[in-house]
C-alpha positions as CSV (number, residue, x, y, z in Angstrom):
1,M,-129.9,-27.0,146.3
2,I,-130.9,-30.3,144.7
3,E,-134.0,-32.3,145.8
4,I,-134.5,-35.7,143.9
5,T,-137.7,-37.6,144.8
6,D,-138.6,-41.2,143.7
7,L,-136.6,-41.0,140.5
8,H,-137.0,-43.9,138.1
9,K,-135.5,-44.6,134.6
10,T,-135.7,-47.7,132.4
11,F,-133.8,-47.8,129.1
12,N,-135.0,-50.0,126.2
13,A,-138.2,-50.9,128.1
14,G,-139.9,-54.0,126.9
15,T,-136.9,-55.3,124.9
16,V,-134.2,-57.9,125.6
17,N,-131.9,-54.9,126.2
18,E,-134.1,-53.4,129.0
19,V,-132.1,-51.8,131.8
20,Y,-133.7,-50.5,135.0
21,A,-131.0,-47.8,135.5
22,L,-132.5,-45.7,138.4
23,K,-134.8,-47.3,141.0
24,G,-136.6,-44.8,143.1
25,I,-133.7,-42.5,143.8
26,C,-134.3,-40.0,146.7
27,L,-131.5,-37.6,147.4
28,T,-131.1,-34.2,149.1
29,V,-128.0,-32.2,148.1
30,H,-127.5,-29.2,150.4
31,P,-125.9,-25.9,149.1
32,G,-122.2,-26.3,149.2
33,D,-122.2,-30.1,149.4
34,F,-119.3,-31.8,147.6
35,I,-120.5,-35.4,147.0
36,T,-118.4,-38.2,145.5
37,L,-120.2,-41.1,143.9
38,I,-118.8,-44.7,143.7
39,G,-120.0,-48.0,142.5
40,T,-119.4,-50.7,139.9
41,N,-120.0,-50.2,136.2
42,G,-123.7,-50.0,135.6
43,S,-124.5,-49.0,139.2
44,G,-126.2,-45.8,138.0
45,K,-123.5,-43.2,138.9
46,S,-123.3,-41.5,135.5
47,T,-126.9,-42.1,134.8
48,L,-127.8,-40.1,138.0
49,L,-125.6,-37.2,136.7
50,N,-127.3,-37.4,133.3
51,A,-130.7,-37.2,135.0
52,I,-129.7,-34.1,136.9
53,A,-128.2,-32.6,133.7
54,G,-131.3,-33.3,131.7
55,S,-129.7,-35.7,129.2
56,F,-132.9,-37.7,129.3
57,L,-136.3,-37.3,131.0
58,P,-137.2,-39.7,133.9
59,D,-140.0,-42.1,133.7
60,R,-141.2,-41.1,137.1
61,G,-140.1,-38.8,139.9
62,K,-139.1,-35.2,140.5
63,I,-135.9,-33.1,140.3
64,V,-135.7,-29.7,141.8
65,I,-132.6,-27.5,141.5
66,A,-132.3,-24.2,143.4
67,G,-136.0,-24.3,144.2
68,E,-137.0,-24.8,140.5
69,D,-138.7,-27.9,139.3
70,V,-136.6,-29.0,136.2
71,T,-138.0,-32.5,135.9
72,R,-139.4,-32.0,132.4
73,C,-136.8,-29.4,131.3
74,Q,-134.4,-30.3,128.5
75,D,-130.6,-30.2,129.0
76,F,-130.2,-26.8,127.3
77,E,-132.8,-25.3,129.5
78,R,-130.8,-26.4,132.6
79,A,-127.5,-25.1,131.3
80,R,-128.0,-21.8,133.2
81,L,-128.0,-23.8,136.4
82,I,-125.5,-26.6,135.7
83,S,-121.9,-26.9,134.5
84,R,-120.4,-30.3,133.6
85,V,-117.0,-31.8,133.0
86,F,-116.8,-35.2,131.3
87,Q,-114.2,-38.0,131.4
88,N,-113.0,-37.3,127.9
89,P,-110.6,-34.3,127.9
90,F,-111.7,-33.5,124.4
91,M,-115.3,-32.9,125.2
92,G,-116.5,-29.5,126.4
93,T,-114.2,-27.3,124.3
94,A,-114.2,-26.1,120.7
95,T,-111.1,-27.8,119.2
96,D,-110.4,-25.3,116.5
97,M,-110.8,-22.2,118.7
98,T,-108.1,-20.5,120.8
99,I,-107.9,-20.7,124.6
100,A,-109.1,-17.2,124.9
101,E,-112.1,-17.8,122.5
102,N,-113.1,-20.9,124.5
103,L,-113.0,-18.9,127.7
104,H,-115.0,-16.1,126.2
105,L,-117.7,-18.5,125.2
106,A,-117.8,-20.0,128.7
107,Y,-118.0,-16.5,130.2
108,H,-121.1,-15.8,128.2
109,R,-122.6,-19.3,128.8
110,D,-125.6,-18.3,130.8
111,R,-126.4,-15.1,129.0
112,R,-129.3,-14.7,126.7
113,N,-127.5,-12.5,124.2
114,A,-124.7,-13.9,122.0
115,P,-121.1,-12.9,123.0
116,R,-119.7,-9.9,121.3
117,I,-117.3,-10.5,118.5
118,G,-113.7,-10.0,119.6
119,L,-112.1,-9.8,123.0
120,T,-111.4,-6.5,124.8
121,T,-108.1,-6.0,126.5
122,Q,-109.9,-6.0,129.8
123,R,-111.4,-9.5,129.2
124,R,-108.1,-10.9,127.9
125,D,-106.4,-9.7,131.1
126,A,-109.2,-11.4,133.1
127,Y,-108.8,-14.6,131.2
128,R,-105.0,-14.5,131.6
129,Q,-105.4,-14.2,135.4
130,A,-107.9,-17.1,135.4
131,V,-105.6,-19.3,133.4
132,L,-102.7,-18.4,135.7
133,Q,-104.5,-20.3,138.5
134,L,-104.0,-23.5,136.6
135,E,-100.2,-23.4,137.2
136,M,-99.6,-25.0,133.8
137,Q,-97.7,-22.2,132.0
138,M,-100.6,-21.4,129.7
139,E,-101.3,-17.8,130.7
140,D,-99.1,-16.5,127.9
141,R,-100.6,-18.8,125.3
142,L,-104.1,-17.5,125.1
143,D,-103.9,-17.4,121.3
144,N,-103.0,-21.1,121.0
145,I,-105.5,-23.4,119.4
146,I,-107.0,-25.5,122.2
147,G,-106.8,-28.7,120.2
148,T,-103.0,-28.6,120.3
149,L,-102.9,-28.9,124.1
150,S,-102.2,-32.1,126.1
151,G,-105.1,-34.0,127.7
152,G,-104.2,-32.7,131.2
153,Q,-104.0,-29.1,130.0
154,R,-107.3,-29.3,128.2
155,Q,-109.1,-30.9,131.1
156,A,-107.8,-28.2,133.4
157,L,-109.1,-25.6,131.0
158,T,-112.5,-27.4,130.7
159,L,-112.8,-27.3,134.5
160,L,-111.9,-23.6,134.5
161,M,-114.5,-22.9,131.8
162,A,-117.1,-24.8,133.9
163,V,-116.6,-22.5,136.9
164,L,-115.7,-19.2,135.2
165,R,-119.2,-18.1,135.9
166,P,-120.0,-20.1,139.0
167,P,-122.9,-22.5,138.4
168,K,-125.6,-23.5,140.9
169,V,-124.4,-27.1,140.4
170,L,-121.1,-28.6,139.1
171,L,-121.2,-32.2,137.8
172,L,-117.9,-34.0,137.3
173,D,-118.2,-37.4,135.6
174,E,-114.9,-39.2,136.2
175,H,-113.1,-36.1,135.0
176,T,-109.6,-37.4,135.9
177,A,-110.0,-41.0,134.7
178,A,-108.4,-40.5,131.3
179,L,-105.4,-38.5,132.7
180,D,-101.9,-39.6,133.7
181,P,-101.4,-39.6,137.5
182,K,-99.6,-36.2,137.6
183,S,-102.2,-34.5,135.6
184,A,-105.0,-36.2,137.5
185,A,-103.6,-35.0,140.8
186,Q,-103.3,-31.4,139.5
187,V,-106.9,-31.4,138.2
188,I,-108.2,-32.8,141.5
189,H,-106.2,-30.0,143.3
190,L,-107.8,-27.4,141.1
191,T,-111.2,-29.0,141.6
192,Q,-111.0,-28.7,145.4
193,R,-109.7,-25.1,145.1
194,F,-112.5,-23.9,142.8
195,V,-115.2,-25.7,144.8
196,E,-114.0,-24.1,148.0
197,Q,-113.5,-20.7,146.5
198,E,-117.0,-20.5,145.2
199,N,-118.7,-22.9,147.7
200,L,-120.0,-24.8,144.7
201,T,-122.6,-27.6,145.1
202,T,-120.8,-30.5,143.4
203,L,-121.3,-34.1,142.5
204,M,-118.3,-36.1,141.3
205,V,-118.3,-39.6,139.9
206,T,-114.9,-41.2,140.5
207,H,-113.2,-44.5,139.8
208,S,-110.7,-43.8,142.6
209,M,-111.5,-45.0,146.1
210,Q,-108.9,-42.7,147.5
211,Q,-110.4,-39.7,145.7
212,A,-113.8,-40.7,147.0
213,L,-112.6,-40.6,150.6
214,Q,-110.2,-37.6,150.4
215,V,-112.4,-35.2,148.4
216,G,-115.7,-33.7,149.5
217,N,-117.9,-33.9,152.5
218,R,-120.1,-36.9,151.5
219,T,-119.6,-40.2,149.6
220,I,-122.5,-42.0,148.1
221,M,-122.3,-45.6,147.1
222,M,-124.6,-46.9,144.4
223,N,-125.5,-50.4,143.2
224,R,-128.0,-51.6,140.6
225,G,-129.6,-48.2,140.2
226,E,-130.0,-47.5,144.0
227,I,-128.2,-45.5,146.6
228,I,-127.1,-48.0,149.2
229,E,-124.8,-45.9,151.3
230,D,-124.5,-42.1,152.1
231,I,-121.4,-41.6,154.1
232,P,-120.9,-38.3,156.0
233,L,-117.6,-36.5,156.4
234,K,-116.9,-37.7,160.0
235,E,-117.3,-41.3,158.9
236,K,-115.3,-40.8,155.7
237,E,-112.3,-39.5,157.7
238,R,-112.1,-42.8,159.6
239,L,-112.4,-45.0,156.5
240,T,-109.7,-46.5,154.1
241,A,-110.1,-47.8,150.6
242,A,-110.0,-51.3,152.0
243,D,-112.9,-50.4,154.2
244,L,-115.0,-49.4,151.3
245,L,-114.1,-52.6,149.4
246,D,-115.2,-54.6,152.5
247,R,-118.6,-52.9,152.2
248,F,-118.9,-54.1,148.6
249,A,-117.9,-57.6,149.8
250,E,-120.6,-57.5,152.4
251,L,-123.0,-56.4,149.7
252,R,-122.1,-59.5,147.8
253,K,-123.2,-61.7,150.7
254,T,-126.6,-60.0,150.9
255,E,-127.2,-59.4,147.2
256,R,-125.0,-62.0,145.5
257,L,-122.6,-59.5,144.0
258,T,-120.6,-61.7,141.6
259,E,-116.9,-62.4,141.8
260,D,-116.4,-60.6,138.5
261,M,-118.0,-57.4,140.0
262,L,-115.7,-57.6,143.1
263,E,-112.7,-58.1,140.9
264,E,-113.7,-55.1,138.8
265,L,-113.9,-53.1,142.1
266,R,-110.4,-54.3,143.1
267,R,-109.0,-53.3,139.7
268,E,-110.7,-49.9,139.7
269,Y,-110.4,-48.8,143.3
270,I,-107.3,-50.4,144.8
């Protein structure tokens, strides 16, 4: 589904703020893979998702999605292939529009023609059934302005909008990090359900070591713009959060990962 070959990206090249963010990334993502990505801040996790989404063009390398070379395509040109949910619950929706109107826009996301004005009874019924899956008592509130909802409700709706018309690739960028534990657990539950229902090819950046191990069939560990581990499902099932932290500790021995970076990992993942 996704084939990334020798991908490189440097930001602010030639300045004191130069950052070599992606260093020769090679990655094959098979159809239906659900990959979780972990690493310290600045390791390249979100940058890799941005590269796939087309938020910037790489300096070198190739990105192929569903057999199509999208390396030089802008983000809006890849929108028909990709859906994305961000960390901030207030991104990805139109604040001043109703739940039904937001869902209607999402339903027409990959269509060339603009959505028809107004909502038919048939479409409203379909949206009500879709919202019912969220188990957040919003199915009878389709005319509520989405900006009045809680962060957890809004993030659940954003996730629903992302999969309403199943994309080729679903990108989740720490989409539970800003939520309270109960809401985060519900959104992860919904994520697993939607991914399984549609067999979606998914990449999820997470700050939770437990999520990284419990969700998906592969876990990728990144450091300094490189993929340093690609852990398959059978190995994931035998690991604990402490085991993953030990791997970062071992990395420190070989690459001089600083104490500050290890402490950051402990705070984020344990």
